[in-house]
N, C-alpha and C positions, 0 to 999 in steps of 0.2 A: 668545630667547622672546617671542612675540607677547603685547601687552597688548590683553586683552578689554575693550571698552567696554561700560559699563555702559547697560543698558536705559534707555530715556527712561520718565520718568515724568511724567503729566500731572496735575496737580494741579487740580481746579474748584474756581474761587474759591466760598466759603461767603457765603451772604447778610450782609449787614452788618447792627450793630444796630438801624439805623436802619429796613432793611426787614423783618427780624423783629420790630420793634415796630410797624411798619406794618400787617403780615398779621395781626399777634396782635389790634390794634384794630380792623380790618376785620371778623375774624371775630367781635369780641364785638360790635360795630357789629351784624353779620347775625344773631347770636343775639338782643341785647335789640329787634331791627325783628319779629323774629319772634316774641317773646313780648309784645308791646305788644296790649295788649287796645283795644278797640273798641267801639262802641256800633252795632249793625246798622240800619240801613236798611230800612223794609219792602221796597223793592225788590229785597233780596236773601235774601229770605224762603227761595226754592227751593233757593240753595245752602248756606242755613246747614239747612235741613230734610233736605236731603240726607245732611248731617254726622252729624245726632243718625239720621236710618234706617240709618245704615250701622253706629253706634254700637249702637245697639241691635236691630239685627237678631235678633240670637239671645238675646234678653232675655226671660224669663219674664214680668215685668209688664206690658211694651210690646208683647208679642205676644199676651197674654191676650183680649185683644178681638178679635184678628185669626184666631189658630190655636182655632175652637172647633168642638165635635162637631157642628154643623151646617151646618159648610163641609168637612168630610173631603175632598169633591172636588174642593176649588179648587187648583188649580197654585199651584208655588212662586210663578210669577210674576206671578198674580192676589193671591196672600198679599202677595208685595213688593211691590206697586201698590196696596193697601191701606193697608198699614204707612206708604208713604213719604206716602198722601194725608193719613191722620191726623197725622203729624208736621208738614207742611206748615199744616196747619191751627192745631194750635197752636203752631208757630213764629209764622206772621201774626199771630194773637191777641197774643201776648207783642210784638211788635215795633209794635203800634198801642197799647197798653192796658198792660204791662209794661215790661221791660229786657231786651233779646236783647244779648248782648256774643258777641265771636269773637276767637281767640288763632291766631297762626300764618299762614303766608302763603297759604294755600287752602282756608281755612273747615275749619281742621283740628281745631279745638276749638270747642263752642259752647257757652251757657249762656244759660238762660231764668229768669230770675226776677220774682216780681211783687213790685214796693214798696210798703212800707207803705200803707193805704187806697187801695188798688188792686185789682181781681179783673178776669176776663175774662167775666163775668156779665151784663153789660149786654147790652142787646137789639142794639145796632148792632156790637161786638165778635162777639158769637154770629154776626150774619148775615154781616158781611163777610169773618169770616175762614173761613165754610164750616164752623165747629159743628153749628150746626143741620141743616147738610145729610148729616153723619153716622149722622143716624137712618135715613136711605136707602142708606146704603154697608155699613152694618155689616149681620150676621146677627141674626135676632130672639134669638138668644143673646147675640149679640155685644153689641146694644142692651141685653140685662139685665146683662151683666158690667159696660159703662162707666156707665150713667145711675141704676141701679138698686145696684147693690153699690159700685164702685169711688170712684166721686166722692163720693156721701155718708159713705163711709167714711172718704174721706181728709180730706172737710170738719170734720166731725164728732171727729176724732183730733186735728186741728188746733187745733181749740174747745176742747178737752180739756186738751189739753197746755199750750197759752200761755195761756189762760184770758181775762185783761183784754189783754194782751200781743198776741192775734191779728192786730187788724189792723192793729198798730203794728210788726210784724214783717215781715224782708225772707225771701220765702219761695223757696229755689231750687227750681223745680221741675222742670226738666232739667238735666244737665250730660254733655256725652256728647263724645267723643274717636274720631276716624277710626281703624280697629284699625293703621292704618301711623303714624300720628304717636304712638302713645303712649310713654308714658316720657320725653316729651321737657319737662314742666312745664306745659305748656297749663293743664291743670286746674286746678292750684296759682294759675297766675297769673290764670283767670278768677274763681276764688273769693276770693283775695284782694282782688282789684279793689272786691268789692262789699262783702265783709266790713269791709273799711277804712272804708268808708261808713256801714256800720252803727256803726263802732268811734265814727266821727266823733258821729252822732246816738244812742249811747247805746241801740241798738235790738238785740233778739234775731234771730239769724238761723235758719233752720228748714229741715229737707228730709226727704224719704225718700229711703231708702237700697234699692235690690233689688238690690245686689249686694256679698256679704259681700268680695269683694275690695275694694274700696272704702272700707270701714270704719276702716283704718290710715290711709289720706289724709284723711278726713276728722276722723278723732280728731288727728293731727297739728297740722291747722286750727283746733282747739279744740272740736269737734262731739263731745258726748257722746250716748250713746244714752237716749231716754228712755222709749222704748215700744215695743214689735213688734204689728205688727197683721199681720191673715193676709185671702187671698183664697180663699175655697171653693167658687166654683162649677166651677172645674175639677177633672181629673180627680185630683189632688193639692194639698193645700194649698201656697198661695206666700206667703212670708212679707217684710215689709220692716220695715228698722229706720227707728223716728222719731227723729230727732236734732235737739237744737238748740244752738247756741253763743251763748253770755253774751256783751256785748259784753265789751271787752277792761279797762272801767272796775269793772265787776262781778267780772270773773275775778279780781283784782288783792284784792277786797275781803279781809280776812281773813288775807292772807299776810303773813309776816314776811321783811324781808329783810337781811341783814348787811352793814354796812359796816365797812371796813377802815381805821384811822387809821394816819396817814403823821405821822410826826416830821420837821420840819424839810424843806428842800427839794432 
């Protein structure tokens, strides 16, 4: 009786523990590098503005000055160019007079902050950033919405909500993530980067939220809704949530903690 030979079996070598550990460490290092926050230089304002323009291209508040009744004949390309130009002006203003930060390998998420005792209303910032020039770029209705309604409403609301802390707060003016880069924690990293500084300085953080989907994220990071405001010159009212975050020292005031006693060692 013929003895049948067993089929040869090829066993591929498995990665060693050191190889697996090295691979895991490399992945962790890459993730950490992607989430590393850095401060933007003014020479990067166009890349940062493009990120924000992509993030807010469908946002009702940001497009409030672009999609107006007297620009109905404007093409989608014209609307995009105006939208991008506005983002470039605002981003440059924050690069030279505020704080602009970025996370991600390709300008994936950008945050624009106005630090305590700072603003972008001075003549030089308005001139160099191109904010003055918006008067010639926007339509008649767009100018009314921006300069007569939006900016005064935001200013007056911030003063009313913060009172004596108005000039002493950290103000998150814009934060946006590219659509393809969402869900990776970039926005959380950027917000925490500055709120940690606010905690050190014992200062309030402030923002206006134009997207209800972001309220949970802000809530997890310590923000609470203080007031709701509306823009009323459009076809329908547009609502924003005004939110504040107390510094961690003030958040802990009045809270009690339980400590467990351990006997022996």
